N, C-alpha and C positions, 0 to 999 in steps of 0.2 A: 534543588535548582530546577526551575521549569524549562521546558524546551526553548522558549523564547530567549531566556537568559543564556542558556547553553549555546544557542545559535550566535548570539551577540559575541560571546567569548571566542567561539570558533572563527568568526569573521576576523577578529583581531589576530588570532594565531595564524590563520591562512594568509593574511596580509603581510605579516612579518616574515613568514616563510616563503613569500612570493609564489604560493601554490595557486596558480590562476584557475584551474579547473575546480578545485575545492572551494575557492573563494566565490566563484560564480554559482556553484551549486548551493552553497550555504546561503548566499544572498537570495537565491530563488526561493529557498525555504522560508526565509524571513519575510520576503515579499508576500508569499502565499498566506502566511500566518496573519500578517497585517491586514491583508484584504479580507480574510475570513473574519477577523475581529471587527472590521468595519461593517461587515454584513450582519453580524449578530448584535451590534450596538443598539439598533432601533428596538430590539426585543428586550432591552434592559440588561443585557449581559455585557460587562466591562471587558472581561478577558475570556479566552477560550479554556475549556476544560481540557484535561489531559487527553481524553478520548477524541475531542475535536482536533487537537493538535496532531495526534496520530493519524486521524482521518485525512488531514491536509497532506502530510508526508506520504501516506499511502497512495493518495491520488497522484502526487508528483511521480512516485515510483511507477505507478501504472502507466502514466504518460510516457515515461522513459522506456518501459518494456514494449509498448506499442510502437514507439519510434524505432527501437532497435529492430523489431520484426519488419517494419516497412523499409528501413534502410537496407537490411539484408536482402529483401526481395528485389530491391532496386540495384543491388550489387554495389552499394555505397558503403563498403566495409570501414572506411575511415570515419564516417559519421556514426556508424553503428558502434564502433569502438569508443568514440567520445561519449555517446549516450550510455554505454555500458559502464564506463568509468564513473559517470555521474550517478548511475543507479547504485553502484557499489557504495558511494558516499552516502546516498539517501538511506540505504538499508541500515547504516550505523545508527540512525535515529528512530528506527522502527523496533517494536518488540521482537524477540526471538521468534522466527517462523517455525511452525510445527512441521514435523516430519510427515511423510506420506502415510506412514502407519498410524500416527496420531490423528491425522485428518480422517482416515478411514474409520477409526474407532469412534470418533464423534459422529460421523455420518451414519454408521451402523446403528448407533444409539438413537439417533433422530428417526431413522427409518422405522425402527422398532416402535418408537413412541407414537408416530403418526399412522403406522400401519400401511406404509407405502409398499406397493408390490410391482407396479408397472411404470413404464416411462411417463404415463399420463399423470402420475403422482409426483412428478418432479417439482412442481410448484410448492406442494405441501412440505417438501424436504428442504428446498433451497432457502426459503424465508428463515426458518429457524437455524439452518446451517450457517448462513451468512451472518446472522445476528451473533451466534456463538463464536464464530471463527474470524470475525471482523478484526483486521489488523494483525491477525496471527497466521493467516494463510491467503494465498493469492486466489481471488474469486474464480479465475479461469480454471485453476487446479481443482477447486471445490466442485465446480460445475462438471468437470470431466469425471471426477470420482463418483458424483451422484449418478451421472448418466451411466457409467459402467456398472454401478451397483444395481440400478433399476433396469438394466438390460436395454439401454437406449442407444 
């Protein structure tokens, strides 16, 4: 079952359970998927690939993380908690995230392949790292790890 079908079932379950936060979050995923499908239709693609679906959910999760950070800075802990709950639901639809050690191992391998040694080489490492870790690790965490490895 694809993500779109899974989401449709989750909407039914959340509606019956009267779980308002889950229902709103799952509906937001469906809306984002439908919008993405509409944007790829002109290119002759009828449905999203699994990677594109994960990309949509990853983007929604990133928006929630950013919102949480902003709400915490503004001392709006009630709104930060709401966004945090939505983020928890969103992560259920994402692939298992890699541990810090696994991220470091991938980055070490890429650094060795491209021969990066200084912070100026960060661009050489970030491209392949994000390609390899897309959907499996938070971009901010990858960037921080690369920076630390290259002495930035």
